[in-house]
PDB file with one MODEL, atoms N, CA, C and O in Angstrom:
MODEL        1
ATOM      1  N   MET A   1      89.411  88.211 111.680  1.00  0.00           N
ATOM      2  CA  MET A   1      88.619  88.954 110.717  1.00  0.00           C
ATOM      3  C   MET A   1      88.383  90.382 111.208  1.00  0.00           C
ATOM      4  O   MET A   1      88.283  91.318 110.414  1.00  0.00           O
ATOM      5  N   LEU A   2      88.298  90.528 112.513  1.00  0.00           N
ATOM      6  CA  LEU A   2      88.104  91.854 113.074  1.00  0.00           C
ATOM      7  C   LEU A   2      89.291  92.760 112.747  1.00  0.00           C
ATOM      8  O   LEU A   2      89.117  93.946 112.471  1.00  0.00           O
ATOM      9  N   ALA A   3      90.501  92.191 112.781  1.00  0.00           N
ATOM     10  CA  ALA A   3      91.693  92.988 112.460  1.00  0.00           C
ATOM     11  C   ALA A   3      91.653  93.474 111.016  1.00  0.00           C
ATOM     12  O   ALA A   3      92.066  94.598 110.733  1.00  0.00           O
ATOM     13  N   VAL A   4      91.164  92.649 110.107  1.00  0.00           N
ATOM     14  CA  VAL A   4      91.051  93.059 108.700  1.00  0.00           C
ATOM     15  C   VAL A   4      90.122  94.255 108.582  1.00  0.00           C
ATOM     16  O   VAL A   4      90.423  95.213 107.870  1.00  0.00           O
ATOM     17  N   LEU A   5      89.002  94.200 109.273  1.00  0.00           N
ATOM     18  CA  LEU A   5      88.045  95.306 109.212  1.00  0.00           C
ATOM     19  C   LEU A   5      88.584  96.565 109.880  1.00  0.00           C
ATOM     20  O   LEU A   5      88.325  97.674 109.411  1.00  0.00           O
ATOM     21  N   VAL A   6      89.327  96.406 110.966  1.00  0.00           N
ATOM     22  CA  VAL A   6      89.906  97.570 111.647  1.00  0.00           C
ATOM     23  C   VAL A   6      90.914  98.269 110.740  1.00  0.00           C
ATOM     24  O   VAL A   6      90.895  99.494 110.618  1.00  0.00           O
ATOM     25  N   PHE A   7      91.785  97.505 110.109  1.00  0.00           N
ATOM     26  CA  PHE A   7      92.775  98.120 109.230  1.00  0.00           C
ATOM     27  C   PHE A   7      92.139  98.704 107.976  1.00  0.00           C
ATOM     28  O   PHE A   7      92.618  99.710 107.452  1.00  0.00           O
ATOM     29  N   ALA A   8      91.065  98.086 107.487  1.00  0.00           N
ATOM     30  CA  ALA A   8      90.351  98.679 106.358  1.00  0.00           C
ATOM     31  C   ALA A   8      89.723 100.006 106.763  1.00  0.00           C
ATOM     32  O   ALA A   8      89.705 100.955 105.979  1.00  0.00           O
ATOM     33  N   GLY A   9      89.209 100.072 107.985  1.00  0.00           N
ATOM     34  CA  GLY A   9      88.665 101.335 108.492  1.00  0.00           C
ATOM     35  C   GLY A   9      89.731 102.398 108.624  1.00  0.00           C
ATOM     36  O   GLY A   9      89.493 103.562 108.302  1.00  0.00           O
ATOM     37  N   LEU A  10      90.904 102.013 109.093  1.00  0.00           N
ATOM     38  CA  LEU A  10      92.010 102.966 109.171  1.00  0.00           C
ATOM     39  C   LEU A  10      92.423 103.450 107.783  1.00  0.00           C
ATOM     40  O   LEU A  10      92.755 104.620 107.594  1.00  0.00           O
ATOM     41  N   TYR A  11      92.397 102.545 106.829  1.00  0.00           N
ATOM     42  CA  TYR A  11      92.720 102.908 105.456  1.00  0.00           C
ATOM     43  C   TYR A  11      91.713 103.924 104.921  1.00  0.00           C
ATOM     44  O   TYR A  11      92.086 104.865 104.221  1.00  0.00           O
ATOM     45  N   LEU A  12      90.442 103.730 105.252  1.00  0.00           N
ATOM     46  CA  LEU A  12      89.407 104.644 104.779  1.00  0.00           C
ATOM     47  C   LEU A  12      89.463 106.008 105.459  1.00  0.00           C
ATOM     48  O   LEU A  12      88.899 106.974 104.946  1.00  0.00           O
ATOM     49  N   LEU A  13      90.131 106.101 106.599  1.00  0.00           N
ATOM     50  CA  LEU A  13      90.283 107.402 107.251  1.00  0.00           C
ATOM     51  C   LEU A  13      91.122 108.368 106.410  1.00  0.00           C
ATOM     52  O   LEU A  13      91.064 109.581 106.616  1.00  0.00           O
ATOM     53  N   ASP A  14      91.884 107.845 105.482  1.00  0.00           N
ATOM     54  CA  ASP A  14      92.707 108.671 104.603  1.00  0.00           C
ATOM     55  C   ASP A  14      91.897 109.218 103.420  1.00  0.00           C
ATOM     56  O   ASP A  14      92.434 109.969 102.605  1.00  0.00           O
ATOM     57  N   TRP A  15      90.640 108.859 103.320  1.00  0.00           N
ATOM     58  CA  TRP A  15      89.811 109.260 102.184  1.00  0.00           C
ATOM     59  C   TRP A  15      89.732 110.774 101.975  1.00  0.00           C
ATOM     60  O   TRP A  15      89.775 111.203 100.822  1.00  0.00           O
ATOM     61  N   PRO A  16      89.621 111.606 103.004  1.00  0.00           N
ATOM     62  CA  PRO A  16      89.537 113.056 102.746  1.00  0.00           C
ATOM     63  C   PRO A  16      90.730 113.614 101.959  1.00  0.00           C
ATOM     64  O   PRO A  16      90.557 114.511 101.134  1.00  0.00           O
ATOM     65  N   SER A  17      91.915 113.099 102.203  1.00  0.00           N
ATOM     66  CA  SER A  17      93.068 113.591 101.440  1.00  0.00           C
ATOM     67  C   SER A  17      93.089 113.034 100.031  1.00  0.00           C
ATOM     68  O   SER A  17      93.583 113.687  99.112  1.00  0.00           O
ATOM     69  N   VAL A  18      92.554 111.827  99.847  1.00  0.00           N
ATOM     70  CA  VAL A  18      92.521 111.228  98.513  1.00  0.00           C
ATOM     71  C   VAL A  18      91.394 111.829  97.687  1.00  0.00           C
ATOM     72  O   VAL A  18      91.491 111.900  96.462  1.00  0.00           O
ATOM     73  N   LYS A  19      90.338 112.257  98.339  1.00  0.00           N
ATOM     74  CA  LYS A  19      89.162 112.801  97.650  1.00  0.00           C
ATOM     75  C   LYS A  19      89.522 114.017  96.796  1.00  0.00           C
ATOM     76  O   LYS A  19      88.932 114.229  95.736  1.00  0.00           O
ATOM     77  N   THR A  20      90.478 114.806  97.251  1.00  0.00           N
ATOM     78  CA  THR A  20      90.881 116.003  96.505  1.00  0.00           C
ATOM     79  C   THR A  20      91.988 115.710  95.501  1.00  0.00           C
ATOM     80  O   THR A  20      92.434 116.619  94.801  1.00  0.00           O
ATOM     81  N   SER A  21      92.443 114.454  95.416  1.00  0.00           N
ATOM     82  CA  SER A  21      93.513 114.088  94.488  1.00  0.00           C
ATOM     83  C   SER A  21      92.974 113.871  93.084  1.00  0.00           C
ATOM     84  O   SER A  21      91.771 113.948  92.839  1.00  0.00           O
ATOM     85  N   LYS A  22      93.897 113.599  92.170  1.00  0.00           N
ATOM     86  CA  LYS A  22      93.515 113.331  90.781  1.00  0.00           C
ATOM     87  C   LYS A  22      92.833 111.972  90.676  1.00  0.00           C
ATOM     88  O   LYS A  22      92.945 111.128  91.565  1.00  0.00           O
ATOM     89  N   LYS A  23      92.119 111.783  89.559  1.00  0.00           N
ATOM     90  CA  LYS A  23      91.324 110.573  89.373  1.00  0.00           C
ATOM     91  C   LYS A  23      92.158 109.285  89.404  1.00  0.00           C
ATOM     92  O   LYS A  23      91.712 108.310  90.010  1.00  0.00           O
ATOM     93  N   PRO A  24      93.357 109.230  88.778  1.00  0.00           N
ATOM     94  CA  PRO A  24      94.129 107.976  88.862  1.00  0.00           C
ATOM     95  C   PRO A  24      94.528 107.607  90.294  1.00  0.00           C
ATOM     96  O   PRO A  24      94.617 106.426  90.628  1.00  0.00           O
ATOM     97  N   ILE A  25      94.764 108.601  91.126  1.00  0.00           N
ATOM     98  CA  ILE A  25      95.122 108.318  92.515  1.00  0.00           C
ATOM     99  C   ILE A  25      93.919 107.762  93.257  1.00  0.00           C
ATOM    100  O   ILE A  25      94.062 106.838  94.057  1.00  0.00           O
ATOM    101  N   ARG A  26      92.735 108.310  93.004  1.00  0.00           N
ATOM    102  CA  ARG A  26      91.522 107.780  93.640  1.00  0.00           C
ATOM    103  C   ARG A  26      91.251 106.361  93.190  1.00  0.00           C
ATOM    104  O   ARG A  26      90.845 105.518  93.991  1.00  0.00           O
ATOM    105  N   TRP A  27      91.474 106.090  91.906  1.00  0.00           N
ATOM    106  CA  TRP A  27      91.262 104.749  91.361  1.00  0.00           C
ATOM    107  C   TRP A  27      92.231 103.765  92.016  1.00  0.00           C
ATOM    108  O   TRP A  27      91.833 102.670  92.413  1.00  0.00           O
ATOM    109  N   ALA A  28      93.490 104.153  92.127  1.00  0.00           N
ATOM    110  CA  ALA A  28      94.494 103.286  92.751  1.00  0.00           C
ATOM    111  C   ALA A  28      94.177 103.057  94.228  1.00  0.00           C
ATOM    112  O   ALA A  28      94.433 101.978  94.762  1.00  0.00           O
ATOM    113  N   TYR A  29      93.628 104.060  94.876  1.00  0.00           N
ATOM    114  CA  TYR A  29      93.253 103.949  96.288  1.00  0.00           C
ATOM    115  C   TYR A  29      92.260 102.806  96.493  1.00  0.00           C
ATOM    116  O   TYR A  29      92.437 101.982  97.390  1.00  0.00           O
ATOM    117  N   PHE A  30      91.228 102.755  95.671  1.00  0.00           N
ATOM    118  CA  PHE A  30      90.219 101.714  95.825  1.00  0.00           C
ATOM    119  C   PHE A  30      90.707 100.354  95.333  1.00  0.00           C
ATOM    120  O   PHE A  30      90.284  99.324  95.857  1.00  0.00           O
ATOM    121  N   VAL A  31      91.578 100.335  94.349  1.00  0.00           N
ATOM    122  CA  VAL A  31      92.160  99.062  93.914  1.00  0.00           C
ATOM    123  C   VAL A  31      93.000  98.470  95.043  1.00  0.00           C
ATOM    124  O   VAL A  31      92.890  97.279  95.337  1.00  0.00           O
ATOM    125  N   LEU A  32      93.834  99.286  95.673  1.00  0.00           N
ATOM    126  CA  LEU A  32      94.643  98.804  96.788  1.00  0.00           C
ATOM    127  C   LEU A  32      93.778  98.357  97.964  1.00  0.00           C
ATOM    128  O   LEU A  32      94.081  97.354  98.610  1.00  0.00           O
ATOM    129  N   LEU A  33      92.712  99.090  98.244  1.00  0.00           N
ATOM    130  CA  LEU A  33      91.806  98.694  99.317  1.00  0.00           C
ATOM    131  C   LEU A  33      91.172  97.342  99.007  1.00  0.00           C
ATOM    132  O   LEU A  33      91.092  96.479  99.881  1.00  0.00           O
ATOM    133  N   GLY A  34      90.725  97.156  97.784  1.00  0.00           N
ATOM    134  CA  GLY A  34      90.116  95.886  97.384  1.00  0.00           C
ATOM    135  C   GLY A  34      91.098  94.723  97.467  1.00  0.00           C
ATOM    136  O   GLY A  34      90.757  93.652  97.970  1.00  0.00           O
ATOM    137  N   LEU A  35      92.325  94.934  96.972  1.00  0.00           N
ATOM    138  CA  LEU A  35      93.339  93.882  97.058  1.00  0.00           C
ATOM    139  C   LEU A  35      93.677  93.551  98.504  1.00  0.00           C
ATOM    140  O   LEU A  35      93.831  92.385  98.868  1.00  0.00           O
ATOM    141  N   PHE A  36      93.790  94.586  99.320  1.00  0.00           N
ATOM    142  CA  PHE A  36      94.077  94.390 100.734  1.00  0.00           C
ATOM    143  C   PHE A  36      92.986  93.559 101.404  1.00  0.00           C
ATOM    144  O   PHE A  36      93.283  92.614 102.135  1.00  0.00           O
ATOM    145  N   LEU A  37      91.732  93.907 101.157  1.00  0.00           N
ATOM    146  CA  LEU A  37      90.628  93.176 101.779  1.00  0.00           C
ATOM    147  C   LEU A  37      90.557  91.731 101.310  1.00  0.00           C
ATOM    148  O   LEU A  37      90.349  90.824 102.116  1.00  0.00           O
ATOM    149  N   ILE A  38      90.728  91.514 100.023  1.00  0.00           N
ATOM    150  CA  ILE A  38      90.670  90.149  99.492  1.00  0.00           C
ATOM    151  C   ILE A  38      91.821  89.310 100.037  1.00  0.00           C
ATOM    152  O   ILE A  38      91.617  88.190 100.502  1.00  0.00           O
ATOM    153  N   TRP A  39      93.049  89.868  99.974  1.00  0.00           N
ATOM    154  CA  TRP A  39      94.228  89.126 100.433  1.00  0.00           C
ATOM    155  C   TRP A  39      94.097  88.741 101.910  1.00  0.00           C
ATOM    156  O   TRP A  39      94.292  87.580 102.271  1.00  0.00           O
ATOM    157  N   ASN A  40      93.771  89.702 102.747  1.00  0.00           N
ATOM    158  CA  ASN A  40      93.731  89.432 104.181  1.00  0.00           C
ATOM    159  C   ASN A  40      92.535  88.585 104.590  1.00  0.00           C
ATOM    160  O   ASN A  40      92.624  87.816 105.547  1.00  0.00           O
ATOM    161  N   THR A  41      91.422  88.713 103.882  1.00  0.00           N
ATOM    162  CA  THR A  41      90.282  87.849 104.169  1.00  0.00           C
ATOM    163  C   THR A  41      90.613  86.402 103.834  1.00  0.00           C
ATOM    164  O   THR A  41      90.262  85.493 104.586  1.00  0.00           O
ATOM    165  N   LEU A  42      91.283  86.186 102.714  1.00  0.00           N
ATOM    166  CA  LEU A  42      91.705  84.830 102.371  1.00  0.00           C
ATOM    167  C   LEU A  42      92.736  84.301 103.363  1.00  0.00           C
ATOM    168  O   LEU A  42      92.709  83.121 103.715  1.00  0.00           O
ATOM    169  N   ALA A  43      93.652  85.170 103.820  1.00  0.00           N
ATOM    170  CA  ALA A  43      94.668  84.739 104.789  1.00  0.00           C
ATOM    171  C   ALA A  43      94.039  84.351 106.121  1.00  0.00           C
ATOM    172  O   ALA A  43      94.526  83.445 106.797  1.00  0.00           O
ATOM    173  N   VAL A  44      92.968  85.026 106.498  1.00  0.00           N
ATOM    174  CA  VAL A  44      92.309  84.711 107.772  1.00  0.00           C
ATOM    175  C   VAL A  44      91.448  83.461 107.651  1.00  0.00           C
ATOM    176  O   VAL A  44      91.405  82.650 108.577  1.00  0.00           O
ATOM    177  N   SER A  45      90.766  83.296 106.528  1.00  0.00           N
ATOM    178  CA  SER A  45      89.788  82.216 106.417  1.00  0.00           C
ATOM    179  C   SER A  45      90.326  80.930 105.801  1.00  0.00           C
ATOM    180  O   SER A  45      89.707  79.879 105.965  1.00  0.00           O
ATOM    181  N   TRP A  46      91.444  80.973 105.105  1.00  0.00           N
ATOM    182  CA  TRP A  46      91.969  79.789 104.432  1.00  0.00           C
ATOM    183  C   TRP A  46      93.399  79.585 104.898  1.00  0.00           C
ATOM    184  O   TRP A  46      94.255  80.429 104.632  1.00  0.00           O
ATOM    185  N   SER A  47      93.677  78.497 105.581  1.00  0.00           N
ATOM    186  CA  SER A  47      94.991  78.294 106.202  1.00  0.00           C
ATOM    187  C   SER A  47      96.118  78.131 105.189  1.00  0.00           C
ATOM    188  O   SER A  47      97.273  78.397 105.522  1.00  0.00           O
ATOM    189  N   ALA A  48      95.825  77.706 103.973  1.00  0.00           N
ATOM    190  CA  ALA A  48      96.872  77.530 102.966  1.00  0.00           C
ATOM    191  C   ALA A  48      97.296  78.852 102.326  1.00  0.00           C
ATOM    192  O   ALA A  48      98.354  78.927 101.701  1.00  0.00           O
ATOM    193  N   TRP A  49      96.485  79.880 102.479  1.00  0.00           N
ATOM    194  CA  TRP A  49      96.806  81.182 101.874  1.00  0.00           C
ATOM    195  C   TRP A  49      97.860  81.889 102.725  1.00  0.00           C
ATOM    196  O   TRP A  49      97.699  81.986 103.941  1.00  0.00           O
ATOM    197  N   PRO A  50      98.938  82.385 102.108  1.00  0.00           N
ATOM    198  CA  PRO A  50      99.985  83.042 102.911  1.00  0.00           C
ATOM    199  C   PRO A  50      99.522  84.400 103.421  1.00  0.00           C
ATOM    200  O   PRO A  50      98.913  85.180 102.689  1.00  0.00           O
ATOM    201  N   ASN A  51      99.821  84.667 104.688  1.00  0.00           N
ATOM    202  CA  ASN A  51      99.508  85.987 105.204  1.00  0.00           C
ATOM    203  C   ASN A  51     100.637  86.944 104.802  1.00  0.00           C
ATOM    204  O   ASN A  51     101.693  86.480 104.373  1.00  0.00           O
ATOM    205  N   PRO A  52     100.452  88.239 104.925  1.00  0.00           N
ATOM    206  CA  PRO A  52     101.478  89.189 104.480  1.00  0.00           C
ATOM    207  C   PRO A  52     102.838  88.981 105.150  1.00  0.00           C
ATOM    208  O   PRO A  52     103.868  89.204 104.514  1.00  0.00           O
ATOM    209  N   ASN A  53     102.865  88.562 106.410  1.00  0.00           N
ATOM    210  CA  ASN A  53     104.146  88.320 107.081  1.00  0.00           C
ATOM    211  C   ASN A  53     104.904  87.168 106.437  1.00  0.00           C
ATOM    212  O   ASN A  53     106.127  87.225 106.317  1.00  0.00           O
ATOM    213  N   ASP A  54     104.193  86.125 106.024  1.00  0.00           N
ATOM    214  CA  ASP A  54     104.844  85.003 105.338  1.00  0.00           C
ATOM    215  C   ASP A  54     105.449  85.441 104.018  1.00  0.00           C
ATOM    216  O   ASP A  54     106.541  85.002 103.658  1.00  0.00           O
ATOM    217  N   VAL A  55     104.758  86.293 103.303  1.00  0.00           N
ATOM    218  CA  VAL A  55     105.269  86.773 102.016  1.00  0.00           C
ATOM    219  C   VAL A  55     106.522  87.620 102.228  1.00  0.00           C
ATOM    220  O   VAL A  55     107.488  87.500 101.474  1.00  0.00           O
ATOM    221  N   ILE A  56     106.508  88.469 103.243  1.00  0.00           N
ATOM    222  CA  ILE A  56     107.681  89.298 103.532  1.00  0.00           C
ATOM    223  C   ILE A  56     108.867  88.413 103.908  1.00  0.00           C
ATOM    224  O   ILE A  56     109.988  88.667 103.467  1.00  0.00           O
ATOM    225  N   GLN A  57     108.638  87.390 104.708  1.00  0.00           N
ATOM    226  CA  GLN A  57     109.721  86.481 105.067  1.00  0.00           C
ATOM    227  C   GLN A  57     110.207  85.699 103.862  1.00  0.00           C
ATOM    228  O   GLN A  57     111.401  85.420 103.756  1.00  0.00           O
ATOM    229  N   LEU A  58     109.316  85.340 102.956  1.00  0.00           N
ATOM    230  CA  LEU A  58     109.706  84.624 101.752  1.00  0.00           C
ATOM    231  C   LEU A  58     110.565  85.510 100.850  1.00  0.00           C
ATOM    232  O   LEU A  58     111.572  85.056 100.306  1.00  0.00           O
ATOM    233  N   VAL A  59     110.168  86.762 100.694  1.00  0.00           N
ATOM    234  CA  VAL A  59     110.885  87.666  99.800  1.00  0.00           C
ATOM    235  C   VAL A  59     112.211  88.123 100.407  1.00  0.00           C
ATOM    236  O   VAL A  59     113.225  88.174  99.712  1.00  0.00           O
ATOM    237  N   PHE A  60     112.208  88.457 101.706  1.00  0.00           N
ATOM    238  CA  PHE A  60     113.399  89.018 102.333  1.00  0.00           C
ATOM    239  C   PHE A  60     114.073  88.065 103.311  1.00  0.00           C
ATOM    240  O   PHE A  60     114.903  88.502 104.108  1.00  0.00           O
ATOM    241  N   GLY A  61     113.747  86.793 103.276  1.00  0.00           N
ATOM    242  CA  GLY A  61     114.326  85.832 104.197  1.00  0.00           C
ATOM    243  C   GLY A  61     115.814  85.622 104.014  1.00  0.00           C
ATOM    244  O   GLY A  61     116.504  85.224 104.952  1.00  0.00           O
ATOM    245  N   TRP A  62     116.313  85.882 102.828  1.00  0.00           N
ATOM    246  CA  TRP A  62     117.737  85.701 102.567  1.00  0.00           C
ATOM    247  C   TRP A  62     118.579  86.685 103.372  1.00  0.00           C
ATOM    248  O   TRP A  62     119.770  86.448 103.572  1.00  0.00           O
ATOM    249  N   ILE A  63     117.993  87.773 103.832  1.00  0.00           N
ATOM    250  CA  ILE A  63     118.746  88.749 104.614  1.00  0.00           C
ATOM    251  C   ILE A  63     119.114  88.175 105.976  1.00  0.00           C
ATOM    252  O   ILE A  63     120.165  88.517 106.519  1.00  0.00           O
ATOM    253  N   ASP A  64     118.273  87.311 106.540  1.00  0.00           N
ATOM    254  CA  ASP A  64     118.562  86.696 107.831  1.00  0.00           C
ATOM    255  C   ASP A  64     119.879  85.916 107.796  1.00  0.00           C
ATOM    256  O   ASP A  64     120.644  85.938 108.760  1.00  0.00           O
ATOM    257  N   ARG A  65     120.138  85.229 106.687  1.00  0.00           N
ATOM    258  CA  ARG A  65     121.358  84.458 106.564  1.00  0.00           C
ATOM    259  C   ARG A  65     122.591  85.356 106.500  1.00  0.00           C
ATOM    260  O   ARG A  65     123.669  84.979 106.960  1.00  0.00           O
ATOM    261  N   MET A  66     122.420  86.557 105.921  1.00  0.00           N
ATOM    262  CA  MET A  66     123.536  87.481 105.825  1.00  0.00           C
ATOM    263  C   MET A  66     123.867  88.095 107.185  1.00  0.00           C
ATOM    264  O   MET A  66     125.030  88.372 107.477  1.00  0.00           O
ATOM    265  N   VAL A  67     122.848  88.306 108.009  1.00  0.00           N
ATOM    266  CA  VAL A  67     123.035  88.948 109.309  1.00  0.00           C
ATOM    267  C   VAL A  67     123.702  88.009 110.299  1.00  0.00           C
ATOM    268  O   VAL A  67     124.492  88.445 111.136  1.00  0.00           O
ATOM    269  N   GLU A  68     123.390  86.730 110.210  1.00  0.00           N
ATOM    270  CA  GLU A  68     123.920  85.744 111.182  1.00  0.00           C
ATOM    271  C   GLU A  68     125.378  85.495 111.018  1.00  0.00           C
ATOM    272  O   GLU A  68     125.955  84.698 111.758  1.00  0.00           O
TER     273      GLU A  68
ENDMDL
END
């Protein structure tokens, strides 16, 4: 859970550059932050929830077979 909070803090460090952006970009910034926090909190607290690495392997796992 600490890692989720650390990465959320790193994400918020980008706020000064987003603050001067247009309104849709600011809106998308907070939507992505919210999705990130919800997804990773569920991945940490619920073992059945896939973590981001599992999703990447699920989506791009077919590349491993091509490389071998």
